C-alpha positions in Angstrom: 134.7 62.9 -72.4 138.5 63.1 -72.4 139.0 66.8 -72.3 142.6 67.7 -71.3 143.4 70.2 -68.6 145.9 72.9 -69.2 148.4 71.2 -66.9 148.3 68.1 -69.2 149.5 70.2 -72.1 153.1 71.2 -72.6 152.8 72.7 -76.2 150.9 75.8 -74.9 150.5 77.7 -78.1 147.6 75.5 -79.2 145.5 76.8 -76.3 145.1 80.1 -78.2 143.9 78.5 -81.4 140.4 79.4 -82.6 138.0 77.2 -84.6 138.2 73.5 -85.3 141.7 71.9 -85.7 142.3 68.2 -86.2 145.6 66.4 -85.7 145.3 63.2 -87.8 146.9 60.7 -90.1 145.5 59.5 -93.4 145.7 55.8 -92.7 144.8 55.9 -89.0 141.5 54.1 -88.4 140.5 56.5 -85.6 141.3 59.5 -87.8 139.3 58.1 -90.7 136.3 57.7 -88.4 136.6 61.3 -87.2 137.0 62.7 -90.7 133.9 60.9 -91.9 131.8 62.6 -89.2 133.3 66.0 -90.2 132.5 65.2 -93.9 128.9 64.3 -93.1 128.3 67.4 -91.1 130.0 69.6 -93.6 132.2 71.3 -91.0 135.1 73.5 -91.8 138.3 72.5 -90.0 142.0 73.0 -90.1 144.1 70.0 -91.0 147.3 69.1 -89.1 148.6 65.8 -90.4 150.9 63.8 -88.1 152.9 61.2 -90.0 152.9 58.0 -87.9 155.3 56.3 -90.3 157.9 59.0 -89.5 157.1 58.8 -85.7 155.9 62.4 -85.7 153.4 61.4 -83.0 156.3 60.7 -80.6 158.0 64.1 -81.0 158.1 66.3 -77.9 155.9 68.9 -79.7 153.1 66.5 -80.4 153.4 64.6 -77.1 153.0 68.0 -75.5 149.6 68.2 -77.1 148.4 64.6 -76.7 150.2 62.8 -73.9 149.0 59.5 -75.3 150.8 60.1 -78.5 147.8 59.0 -80.5 145.7 60.5 -83.3 143.3 62.1 -83.7 143.4 65.1 -81.4 140.7 67.8 -81.7 141.2 71.4 -80.7 138.0 73.4 -80.5 138.6 77.0 -79.6 141.7 76.2 -77.5 140.2 73.2 -75.7 141.9 69.9 -76.4 140.0 66.6 -76.8 141.5 63.2 -77.3 140.0 59.7 -78.0 138.1 59.4 -81.3 134.8 58.1 -79.9 134.6 61.0 -77.5 135.5 63.4 -80.3 132.7 62.2 -82.6 130.2 62.3 -79.8 131.2 65.9 -79.0 130.9 66.9 -82.7 127.4 65.5 -82.9 126.5 67.4 -79.7 128.0 70.7 -80.8 126.9 70.6 -84.4 123.5 69.0 -84.5 123.1 69.2 -88.3 122.8 65.6 -89.7 122.4 64.1 -86.3 124.3 60.8 -85.9 123.1 59.7 -82.5 119.4 58.7 -82.6 117.4 60.3 -79.7 116.5 56.9 -78.2 120.1 55.9 -78.0 121.5 59.1 -76.4 122.0 57.3 -73.0 123.4 54.2 -74.5 125.8 55.2 -77.3 128.8 55.5 -75.0 128.4 51.9 -73.9 127.9 50.7 -77.5 131.0 52.5 -78.6 133.0 51.2 -75.6 132.5 47.7 -77.0 134.1 48.8 -80.3 136.9 50.6 -78.5 137.8 47.5 -76.5 138.9 45.9 -79.8 141.3 48.6 -80.8 144.5 46.8 -79.7 143.1 43.6 -81.5 142.7 45.6 -84.7 146.3 46.9 -84.3 147.5 43.3 -83.7 146.0 42.1 -87.0 147.0 45.2 -88.9 150.7 44.9 -88.1 150.8 41.3 -89.2 148.5 41.2 -92.2 148.8 44.5 -94.1 152.1 45.7 -95.4 155.3 44.3 -93.8 156.4 46.3 -90.8 159.4 44.3 -89.5 159.7 42.6 -86.1 160.0 45.9 -84.2 157.5 48.5 -85.5 158.6 50.9 -82.7 162.3 51.4 -82.3 164.0 51.6 -78.9 164.5 55.3 -79.5 160.8 55.8 -80.3 159.8 54.0 -77.1 162.2 56.0 -75.1 160.8 59.2 -76.6 157.3 57.9 -75.7 158.2 57.1 -72.1 159.8 60.4 -71.5 157.8 62.8 -73.6 154.8 64.9 -72.7 153.2 65.3 -69.3 152.2 61.7 -68.9 148.9 62.8 -67.4 145.3 63.1 -68.5 143.1 65.4 -66.5 145.9 65.8 -64.0 146.4 62.1 -63.2 148.9 59.5 -64.4 147.4 58.0 -67.5 146.8 54.2 -67.5 146.0 54.2 -71.2 149.5 55.6 -71.9 151.0 52.9 -69.7 149.0 50.3 -71.6 150.3 51.6 -74.9 153.9 51.5 -73.8 153.4 47.9 -72.5 151.9 46.9 -75.9 154.9 48.1 -77.9 157.4 46.7 -75.4 155.8 43.3 -75.7 155.8 43.5 -79.5 159.4 44.5 -79.5 160.4 41.4 -77.4 157.9 38.8 -78.6 156.6 40.0 -81.9 153.0 39.4 -82.8 152.5 35.8 -82.1 150.1 33.3 -83.7 148.4 33.0 -80.3 147.8 36.8 -80.2 146.4 36.6 -83.8 144.0 33.8 -82.9 142.7 35.6 -79.8 142.1 38.9 -81.6 140.5 37.3 -84.7 138.1 35.3 -82.4 137.1 38.4 -80.6 136.3 40.1 -83.9 134.4 37.0 -85.2 132.1 37.0 -82.1 131.5 40.7 -82.4 130.8 40.6 -86.1 128.3 37.8 -85.6 126.4 40.0 -83.3 126.4 42.8 -85.8 125.4 40.4 -88.6 122.3 39.5 -86.5 121.4 43.2 -86.0 121.6 43.8 -89.8 119.2 40.9 -90.6 116.2 43.4 -90.5 117.8 46.8 -90.3 119.6 48.9 -92.8 122.0 50.3 -90.2 123.2 49.1 -86.8 120.8 51.1 -84.7 117.8 50.8 -87.1 117.2 52.6 -90.3 119.2 55.8 -89.6 122.9 56.1 -90.1 124.7 56.6 -86.7 128.2 57.1 -85.4 128.1 53.4 -84.5 128.0 52.6 -88.2 130.9 54.9 -88.8 133.0 53.4 -86.1 132.4 49.8 -87.2 132.7 50.6 -90.9 136.3 51.7 -90.3 137.0 48.5 -88.4 135.5 46.3 -91.1 137.5 48.2 -93.7 140.7 47.4 -91.9 139.8 43.8 -91.4 139.1 43.4 -95.1 142.5 44.8 -95.8 143.9 42.1 -93.5 142.0 39.5 -95.6 139.5 38.7 -92.9 136.7 36.8 -94.7 133.8 39.1 -94.0 131.8 38.1 -97.1 131.9 34.4 -96.2 131.4 34.7 -92.4 129.2 37.7 -92.0 127.2 38.3 -95.2 124.9 41.0 -93.8 127.8 42.9 -92.5 129.5 42.6 -95.9 126.4 44.0 -97.7 126.1 46.9 -95.2 129.9 47.6 -95.6 129.8 47.5 -99.4 126.9 50.0 -99.5 128.5 52.5 -97.1 131.8 52.4 -99.0 130.0 53.8 -102.0 129.0 56.9 -100.1 131.4 59.9 -100.9 131.8 60.9 -97.2 133.1 57.3 -96.6 134.9 56.5 -99.8 137.3 59.5 -99.8 138.7 58.5 -96.4 139.6 54.9 -97.2 141.6 55.5 -100.4 145.0 53.7 -100.2 148.0 55.2 -101.9 149.3 53.0 -104.8 152.6 52.3 -103.2 151.0 51.1 -100.0 148.5 49.0 -101.9 151.3 47.4 -103.8 153.1 46.5 -100.6 149.9 45.0 -99.1 149.3 42.9 -102.1 152.9 41.6 -102.1 152.6 40.7 -98.4 149.3 38.9 -99.1 150.9 36.9 -101.9 153.8 35.9 -99.7 151.4 34.8 -97.0 149.3 32.8 -99.4 152.4 31.0 -100.7 153.5 30.1 -97.1 149.9 29.5 -95.9 150.3 32.1 -93.2 147.3 34.3 -94.1 144.9 35.5 -91.4 142.5 32.7 -92.4 145.3 30.1 -92.0 146.7 31.3 -88.7 143.3 32.0 -87.0 141.5 29.0 -88.5 138.7 31.1 -89.8 
């Protein structure tokens, strides 16, 4: 559980906040995952939107809350939690109504979610190439400088390797772009993982049996993003596609994946251009 220490936090006023507060962004996959859990549990929470498009997550104020500069961040009665999978497990523990971790998986859910979390940079790689155009340098030199120098740089009092990994990712993208080789590697990792999920869903309604769990919520968000990248889920993983189509009809899920019309228009234009030049995800990754 990634619970920050007071010494990790430079924006000290949040330590006095009471109740549930969520820093999030509408289109962030990890934020969507967290909001779905909040929806299902019917919890009251205070919303603090952080606009990633305007680099608000790289401001000194927000880096003073979350040294990793990521969303979501949960504040529960002055205690700060980061990392979405930790947050959704915490919410299920503290608010047991509509339990989302089956009793027989209590000791294994962290491991199962870890597998999904390992694909986060792969999802980002595909997203920045195959949704709306983002240019060759999604993070400017000024943004990266703010990131390097902002916040404490520590998590639980120690230099944070995840923050270092984030900076290295963006520096690599700034110099190399997102290469075809990177796309192929990320797409293949998802193909293998989704084949495993497809097998699980041959007999079960959900990934851990016949009860909805946080594992379903986590993977639903990933599949939704892959569909937006034109990954051929329906053709390659029919059971996953059926599971996804059913979940997206549920109000708690549907409200979190609505795309603003201007963003949808940009995505569709990008896909048309990729189809014309045969540079779609299917083309590049040989799916």
